[in-house]
C-alpha positions as CSV (number, residue, x, y, z in Angstrom):
1,X,2.9,18.1,24.0
2,X,1.2,15.2,23.1
3,X,1.6,16.5,18.7
4,X,5.4,16.4,19.8
5,X,5.4,12.5,20.9
6,X,3.2,11.4,18.3
7,X,5.5,13.1,15.4
8,X,8.8,11.6,17.4
9,X,7.2,8.2,17.8
10,X,6.9,8.4,14.1
11,X,10.6,8.7,13.4
12,X,11.1,6.1,16.3
13,X,8.9,3.0,15.8
14,X,8.7,0.4,13.2
15,X,6.4,1.6,10.3
16,X,4.0,-0.2,9.3
17,X,1.3,0.5,5.9
18,X,-1.5,2.1,7.7
19,X,-3.6,1.1,4.8
20,X,-2.6,-2.6,4.8
21,X,0.1,-3.3,7.1
22,X,2.5,-4.3,5.1
23,X,6.4,-3.7,6.2
24,X,8.5,-0.2,6.3
25,X,6.5,2.4,4.7
26,X,3.3,4.8,6.4
27,X,1.6,3.8,3.0
28,X,2.6,1.3,0.2
29,X,1.7,1.8,-3.4
30,X,-0.9,-0.2,-3.8
31,X,-2.6,2.2,-0.4
32,X,-1.4,5.3,-1.7
33,X,-3.1,4.0,-5.3
34,X,-6.6,3.4,-3.1
35,X,-6.6,7.1,-2.1
36,X,-4.9,9.3,-4.8
37,X,-5.5,6.6,-8.3
38,X,-8.9,7.2,-9.5
39,X,-10.2,11.1,-10.8
40,X,-12.7,12.7,-8.3
41,X,-16.4,12.8,-8.4
42,X,-18.8,14.5,-7.4
43,X,-20.9,11.9,-4.9
44,X,-24.9,12.1,-3.5
45,X,-26.5,9.6,-0.3
46,X,-29.4,8.5,-0.3
47,X,-31.6,10.4,0.7
48,X,-30.1,13.8,0.3
49,X,-30.2,15.4,3.4
50,X,-32.1,19.6,2.3
51,X,-29.1,21.9,1.9
52,X,-26.0,19.7,1.1
53,X,-24.0,21.7,-1.6
54,X,-22.3,19.4,-4.3
55,X,-19.7,17.4,-2.6
56,X,-16.5,16.2,-4.4
57,X,-15.1,12.9,-2.7
58,X,-11.4,11.5,-3.6
59,X,-12.0,7.8,-2.7
60,X,-14.8,5.3,-1.5
61,X,-14.6,4.6,2.4
62,X,-13.8,1.4,2.7
63,X,-11.1,-0.9,3.3
64,X,-7.8,0.5,2.9
65,X,-8.8,4.6,2.5
66,X,-11.0,3.8,5.9
67,X,-8.1,2.3,7.4
68,X,-5.7,5.9,7.0
69,X,-8.2,7.5,7.5
70,X,-8.9,5.9,10.6
71,X,-4.9,5.5,11.7
72,X,-4.9,9.1,10.9
73,X,-7.9,10.2,12.7
74,X,-7.9,8.3,15.7
75,X,-4.7,6.5,16.4
76,X,-2.9,9.7,16.0
77,X,-0.6,8.7,12.8
78,X,0.3,12.6,11.8
79,X,2.6,11.5,8.8
80,X,-0.5,10.5,7.2
81,X,-2.1,14.7,6.9
82,X,0.0,14.8,3.4
83,X,-1.2,12.0,1.6
84,X,-5.1,12.9,2.9
85,X,-4.1,16.9,2.3
86,X,-3.2,15.7,-1.3
87,X,-6.9,13.7,-1.9
88,X,-8.4,16.7,-0.2
89,X,-6.8,19.0,-2.7
90,X,-7.7,17.1,-6.1
91,X,-11.1,17.7,-4.9
92,X,-10.8,21.6,-4.4
93,X,-8.7,21.4,-7.5
94,X,-12.2,20.2,-9.0
95,X,-14.2,23.4,-8.0
96,X,-11.0,25.0,-9.2
97,X,-11.9,24.2,-12.9
98,X,-15.0,25.2,-13.4
99,X,-16.2,27.8,-15.4
100,X,-16.1,31.3,-13.6
101,X,-14.3,31.0,-10.5
102,X,-11.8,34.0,-9.7
103,X,-9.8,34.2,-6.2
104,X,-8.0,32.8,-3.5
105,X,-9.8,29.6,-2.9
106,X,-10.7,29.4,0.6
107,X,-10.9,26.3,2.6
108,X,-13.2,26.3,5.4
109,X,-13.0,23.3,7.9
110,X,-15.5,22.0,9.6
111,X,-15.0,21.6,13.1
112,X,-14.6,18.8,15.5
113,X,-16.3,18.7,19.1
114,X,-13.2,20.7,21.9
115,X,-14.0,17.3,23.9
116,X,-13.0,14.9,20.5
117,X,-9.9,17.1,19.5
118,X,-8.6,17.2,23.3
119,X,-9.2,13.7,23.1
120,X,-7.2,13.0,19.8
121,X,-4.4,15.2,20.7
122,X,-5.3,16.9,17.3
123,X,-7.8,18.4,15.1
124,X,-8.3,16.0,11.8
125,X,-10.2,18.1,9.2
126,X,-8.1,20.9,9.8
127,X,-4.8,19.6,9.8
128,X,-5.6,17.7,7.1
129,X,-7.2,20.7,4.9
130,X,-4.1,22.7,5.9
131,X,-2.2,20.1,3.7
132,X,-4.1,20.7,1.0
133,X,-4.0,24.1,0.5
134,X,-0.3,23.9,0.7
135,X,-0.6,21.2,-2.2
136,X,-2.4,24.0,-3.6
137,X,0.0,27.0,-3.3
138,X,2.4,24.3,-4.5
139,X,1.0,24.4,-7.5
140,X,-0.2,28.1,-8.3
141,X,-3.6,27.9,-7.0
142,X,-4.2,30.5,-3.9
143,X,-6.1,28.9,-1.0
144,X,-6.2,29.3,2.7
145,X,-7.7,27.9,5.4
146,X,-10.3,29.7,7.4
147,X,-11.8,28.2,10.4
148,X,-15.1,30.0,10.2
149,X,-17.4,27.8,11.9
150,X,-17.8,26.6,15.3
151,X,-19.7,24.6,17.4
152,X,-22.9,26.0,19.1
153,X,-24.3,23.0,21.2
154,X,-22.9,19.4,22.7
155,X,-23.9,16.9,19.9
156,X,-24.3,12.8,20.6
157,X,-21.9,10.8,18.8
158,X,-23.1,10.2,15.7
159,X,-22.0,6.6,15.4
160,X,-24.7,4.5,15.5
161,X,-26.9,7.1,14.3
162,X,-29.4,6.8,10.9
163,X,-29.9,9.5,8.7
164,X,-32.8,11.7,9.9
165,X,-31.2,11.3,13.7
166,X,-27.6,12.9,11.9
167,X,-30.2,15.7,11.1
168,X,-32.0,16.2,13.8
169,X,-28.5,15.4,16.0
170,X,-26.9,18.4,14.6
171,X,-29.7,20.5,13.6
172,X,-29.2,23.9,14.6
173,X,-25.7,22.6,15.9
174,X,-22.8,24.9,13.6
175,X,-22.6,29.0,13.4
176,X,-20.0,31.1,12.4
177,X,-16.9,32.5,14.5
178,X,-17.0,36.2,15.2
179,X,-14.2,36.5,12.5
180,X,-16.8,34.4,10.6
181,X,-19.4,36.5,10.9
182,X,-17.4,39.3,10.4
183,X,-16.2,38.4,7.2
184,X,-19.6,37.7,5.6
185,X,-21.3,40.8,7.5
186,X,-19.0,42.7,5.2
187,X,-18.7,40.6,2.5
188,X,-14.5,41.6,2.1
189,X,-11.4,39.3,3.0
190,X,-8.9,41.0,5.2
191,X,-6.6,42.2,2.4
192,X,-9.8,43.8,0.8
193,X,-10.7,42.0,-1.8
194,X,-14.7,40.6,-2.8
195,X,-16.0,37.6,-0.6
196,X,-17.0,35.5,-3.3
197,X,-19.3,32.6,-2.1
198,X,-17.8,30.2,-4.4
199,X,-14.2,30.2,-3.7
200,X,-15.8,28.6,0.0
201,X,-15.5,25.4,-0.1
202,X,-16.6,23.4,2.7
203,X,-13.8,20.5,3.9
204,X,-13.9,17.1,6.0
205,X,-12.6,13.6,5.9
206,X,-16.0,12.0,5.2
207,X,-19.0,12.3,4.4
208,X,-21.9,9.7,4.9
209,X,-24.7,11.0,5.0
210,X,-24.2,14.3,4.6
211,X,-25.9,15.8,7.8
212,X,-23.1,17.6,9.0
213,X,-21.9,19.6,5.3
214,X,-25.8,20.6,5.1
215,X,-25.5,22.0,8.7
216,X,-22.4,23.5,7.7
217,X,-23.6,25.4,4.2
218,X,-26.6,26.4,7.0
219,X,-24.2,28.0,9.1
220,X,-22.5,29.9,5.9
221,X,-25.7,30.8,4.2
222,X,-27.5,32.1,6.8
223,X,-24.7,34.9,6.0
224,X,-25.0,34.6,2.6
225,X,-29.0,34.9,3.4
226,X,-28.9,38.0,5.3
227,X,-27.8,40.9,3.3
228,X,-27.8,40.3,-0.3
229,X,-26.6,43.5,-1.5
230,X,-23.0,43.0,-0.1
231,X,-20.6,42.3,-2.0
232,X,-21.0,38.1,-1.7
233,X,-21.2,36.2,-5.2
234,X,-22.6,32.2,-5.9
235,X,-23.0,29.5,-2.6
236,X,-20.7,27.8,-1.3
237,X,-19.1,24.2,-2.3
238,X,-18.1,21.2,-0.6
239,X,-14.9,18.7,-0.8
240,X,-13.8,15.7,1.5
241,X,-11.6,12.9,1.1
242,X,-13.6,10.3,1.1
243,X,-17.6,9.1,0.9
244,X,-20.0,6.5,1.4
245,X,-19.5,3.7,-1.2
246,X,-23.4,4.5,-1.9
247,X,-22.6,7.6,-2.1
248,X,-20.5,6.8,-4.8
249,X,-22.4,4.5,-6.7
250,X,-25.5,6.6,-6.8
251,X,-24.3,8.9,-8.9
252,X,-25.9,10.1,-11.6
253,X,-23.1,13.0,-12.5
């Protein structure tokens, strides 16, 4: 019901740009350019947490990009999911262009805490991932969202925690769902094709210290390491809409 009201209010209430507050548009051209106007890049936080996969990001988390992400996540500006999904799709597309890739792109969203999802009235990462998958399919790239991770235990609010504290807070916090365990155990997709870990792309809206994606990769990696004889190949990758500016600045790739 809350989602329906948010969608309706976006149509009835006066619209202002989520990035700069300009009138009569949910996302103005300048703020859209901040989100989509630069090539996606490999990013790397410092210090880099153990187990963090390679990550592509669309834009630094600052100014208009920060405002747009917060408007979608915390203020229920659900209409922004399309623009954010397009930015995420660009990062996923970069993995599709890498040599040796084959098969569908499997977008695995990092799960939010149930309490956070309930408070917000939606799951922002899953919504952005779904928009990204639609964008990729329109371009002829087979992509689907597979919510195969869940929280195994409660974690503290990450805001205000440093890199080391975040790693400790998240250690062992994620696990595969029953469906995810079955998928990785048999190494096959539902239609019988082999599962390739190099087509499994962990997705999130934001990378700061990298602790969340490292924990997600650990949960997925346990499945791949438990049975090397299976038809499972490669290693998972990651894509985010935005990353901390420092992760762009120290990137040497």
